[in-house]
PLY file of the C-alpha trace (Angstrom):
ply
format ascii 1.0
element vertex 229
property float x
property float y
property float z
element edge 228
property int vertex1
property int vertex2
end_header
29.22 90.93 62.22
26.24 89.76 64.27
24.37 91.85 66.82
25.48 89.41 69.54
29.17 89.95 68.70
28.69 93.72 68.71
26.95 93.49 72.07
29.67 91.31 73.60
32.39 93.62 72.26
30.58 96.67 73.63
30.27 95.13 77.09
33.94 94.05 77.13
35.26 97.45 76.05
32.95 99.24 78.47
34.05 96.90 81.26
37.74 97.64 80.62
37.13 101.40 80.52
35.19 101.25 83.77
37.80 99.04 85.42
40.54 101.53 84.53
38.40 104.51 85.57
37.47 103.05 88.95
41.04 101.92 89.54
42.08 105.58 89.24
39.66 106.58 92.00
40.69 103.57 94.07
44.46 104.01 93.89
44.38 107.73 94.78
41.87 107.13 97.58
44.13 104.48 99.08
47.15 106.78 98.64
45.42 109.36 100.87
44.42 106.71 103.38
40.72 106.46 102.53
39.17 103.10 103.35
37.52 101.51 100.30
34.69 99.16 101.20
33.71 97.96 97.69
35.41 97.84 94.29
32.76 96.60 91.86
32.66 95.95 88.14
28.97 96.19 87.32
25.92 97.15 89.34
23.29 95.15 91.13
23.63 91.91 93.10
27.10 90.57 93.80
27.93 87.55 91.62
31.39 86.64 92.88
34.58 88.17 94.19
36.95 88.17 97.09
37.76 90.32 100.11
41.22 91.62 100.80
41.76 93.82 103.78
38.75 96.13 104.14
37.83 95.99 100.43
35.32 93.66 98.79
36.43 93.18 95.19
33.39 91.97 93.28
31.76 91.41 89.91
28.08 92.35 89.93
25.15 91.21 87.83
24.65 94.22 85.54
27.85 94.78 83.51
26.99 98.29 82.27
28.89 100.23 84.88
30.89 99.91 88.05
31.80 101.82 91.17
34.16 102.30 94.09
32.43 102.70 97.45
34.58 104.61 99.88
33.98 104.85 103.59
32.21 108.02 104.67
30.88 109.02 101.26
28.10 111.58 101.08
24.79 109.65 101.14
23.55 111.70 98.18
26.08 109.99 95.89
24.66 107.14 93.81
27.35 104.63 94.78
27.39 105.45 98.50
26.38 102.95 101.12
23.72 103.37 103.79
26.07 104.30 106.62
26.45 107.99 107.36
29.92 109.52 107.75
31.12 109.15 111.33
34.14 111.43 111.13
36.66 108.57 111.31
40.07 109.57 109.91
39.93 106.94 107.13
36.62 108.25 105.73
36.40 110.27 102.52
34.65 113.28 104.07
37.34 113.47 106.73
39.99 114.27 104.15
40.95 117.75 103.03
39.02 119.29 100.15
41.97 119.21 97.74
42.49 115.51 98.47
38.85 114.76 97.72
39.16 116.74 94.51
42.17 114.68 93.39
40.32 111.44 94.18
37.41 112.61 92.00
39.70 113.65 89.12
41.78 110.47 89.22
39.28 108.36 87.25
39.01 110.63 84.17
42.75 111.34 84.20
43.61 107.64 84.21
41.14 107.12 81.33
43.09 109.72 79.33
46.47 108.21 80.17
45.47 104.58 79.58
45.24 104.74 75.73
48.67 106.41 75.58
50.21 103.67 77.71
48.41 100.99 75.68
49.54 102.35 72.31
53.10 102.94 73.54
53.30 99.34 74.76
51.89 98.07 71.46
54.45 99.95 69.35
57.31 98.95 71.66
56.37 95.26 71.37
55.08 95.08 67.78
56.81 98.03 66.16
55.24 100.24 63.52
52.66 98.11 61.65
52.98 97.81 57.88
51.58 95.53 55.14
53.10 92.05 55.04
53.97 92.33 51.34
56.51 95.07 52.17
58.90 92.29 53.22
58.41 90.40 49.94
61.07 90.41 47.20
60.68 92.79 44.27
58.76 90.90 41.60
57.57 92.97 38.65
53.84 92.57 38.24
53.19 95.17 35.57
55.16 97.39 33.20
53.97 100.00 30.66
54.93 99.27 27.06
57.18 102.36 26.92
59.07 101.45 30.09
62.87 101.53 29.68
62.98 98.20 31.50
61.01 96.58 28.68
63.80 97.59 26.30
66.25 95.80 28.59
64.25 92.59 28.33
62.44 92.81 31.68
59.01 91.20 31.74
56.24 90.84 34.35
57.17 87.99 36.66
60.88 88.82 36.71
62.44 89.24 40.13
64.90 92.03 40.89
67.89 90.45 42.65
69.96 93.61 43.10
69.14 97.32 43.06
71.95 99.86 43.23
74.16 97.34 44.99
71.50 96.20 47.47
71.03 92.44 47.21
67.52 90.98 47.29
65.68 94.28 47.79
62.17 94.26 49.18
59.17 96.52 48.61
60.07 98.29 51.84
63.43 99.32 50.39
61.71 101.30 47.61
58.71 102.51 49.60
59.96 106.11 49.42
60.53 105.93 45.67
63.63 106.17 43.48
62.48 108.72 40.92
65.08 110.32 38.68
67.99 108.20 39.86
70.35 106.18 37.72
69.60 102.61 38.65
71.81 99.57 38.39
69.51 96.58 38.29
70.11 92.85 38.30
67.05 90.76 37.59
66.19 87.10 37.19
64.53 86.33 33.86
63.49 82.74 33.13
66.21 81.38 35.41
68.90 83.67 33.94
70.39 86.65 35.79
70.72 89.81 33.71
71.86 93.35 34.47
70.70 96.74 33.20
71.46 100.41 33.79
68.40 102.62 33.61
68.13 106.40 33.95
64.98 108.42 34.61
62.98 105.44 35.80
60.71 105.85 38.78
59.77 103.07 41.16
56.59 103.68 43.05
54.51 101.63 45.39
50.74 101.37 45.24
48.30 99.26 47.24
46.00 98.52 44.33
46.52 100.40 41.02
43.78 99.70 38.51
46.04 98.13 35.90
47.64 95.76 38.37
44.73 94.06 40.10
45.00 90.30 40.33
42.11 88.18 41.58
40.86 91.12 43.61
43.90 91.03 45.92
45.97 94.06 46.83
49.28 93.91 45.01
52.41 96.00 44.96
53.41 97.07 41.45
56.43 98.40 39.64
55.79 101.10 37.11
57.25 104.14 35.39
56.51 107.72 36.27
54.21 109.04 38.99
51.48 106.80 40.35
47.95 107.38 39.10
45.82 109.77 41.13
0 1
1 2
2 3
3 4
4 5
5 6
6 7
7 8
8 9
9 10
10 11
11 12
12 13
13 14
14 15
15 16
16 17
17 18
18 19
19 20
20 21
21 22
22 23
23 24
24 25
25 26
26 27
27 28
28 29
29 30
30 31
31 32
32 33
33 34
34 35
35 36
36 37
37 38
38 39
39 40
40 41
41 42
42 43
43 44
44 45
45 46
46 47
47 48
48 49
49 50
50 51
51 52
52 53
53 54
54 55
55 56
56 57
57 58
58 59
59 60
60 61
61 62
62 63
63 64
64 65
65 66
66 67
67 68
68 69
69 70
70 71
71 72
72 73
73 74
74 75
75 76
76 77
77 78
78 79
79 80
80 81
81 82
82 83
83 84
84 85
85 86
86 87
87 88
88 89
89 90
90 91
91 92
92 93
93 94
94 95
95 96
96 97
97 98
98 99
99 100
100 101
101 102
102 103
103 104
104 105
105 106
106 107
107 108
108 109
109 110
110 111
111 112
112 113
113 114
114 115
115 116
116 117
117 118
118 119
119 120
120 121
121 122
122 123
123 124
124 125
125 126
126 127
127 128
128 129
129 130
130 131
131 132
132 133
133 134
134 135
135 136
136 137
137 138
138 139
139 140
140 141
141 142
142 143
143 144
144 145
145 146
146 147
147 148
148 149
149 150
150 151
151 152
152 153
153 154
154 155
155 156
156 157
157 158
158 159
159 160
160 161
161 162
162 163
163 164
164 165
165 166
166 167
167 168
168 169
169 170
170 171
171 172
172 173
173 174
174 175
175 176
176 177
177 178
178 179
179 180
180 181
181 182
182 183
183 184
184 185
185 186
186 187
187 188
188 189
189 190
190 191
191 192
192 193
193 194
194 195
195 196
196 197
197 198
198 199
199 200
200 201
201 202
202 203
203 204
204 205
205 206
206 207
207 208
208 209
209 210
210 211
211 212
212 213
213 214
214 215
215 216
216 217
217 218
218 219
219 220
220 221
221 222
222 223
223 224
224 225
225 226
226 227
227 228
């Protein structure tokens, strides 16, 4: 990854965090009737934007920051304007102390809530992520020589077509393991479907066991007994 890509990613993520943070200040300030003069992403000279009501929504030249300028802010604050508070009812310093406190806290609180909302939305839309191969059919990639399946004529490359009455099982269906169960297996061997009953055989799933690596790709394997540590 190049330095330029890292820099662009940093600026984008920082911009989103600032946008959410400043939106928290903005929305609570407006809720309490405070006039907001500027909502800016970035510092420095104004590049572009639009004005709606009393607020100038803008993007400024330096992207490393942002601010909300509210009417009547204390002049000692870094993002305040040059106009002193006049005591108008829509100015920040005219509001009660607890209201000003909530306006100040709104930015950090929204920053804490935002990841929760983002992750919740992701899982609602996409579901719980899992490897793509978990939806693949059960194809035996490796078997120890002493496996009971070998005695039944099963070889690497055979596909399991039924497992304990479940047709066309996938890797997901055995992801929790089937150790110690009596298994009724139907498998496809060289175009022929065969059946076998096996007891004491353990299916387990591994991302990349050493004896089952193929061309450096992560594979799911079928084996006997507990997976290697």
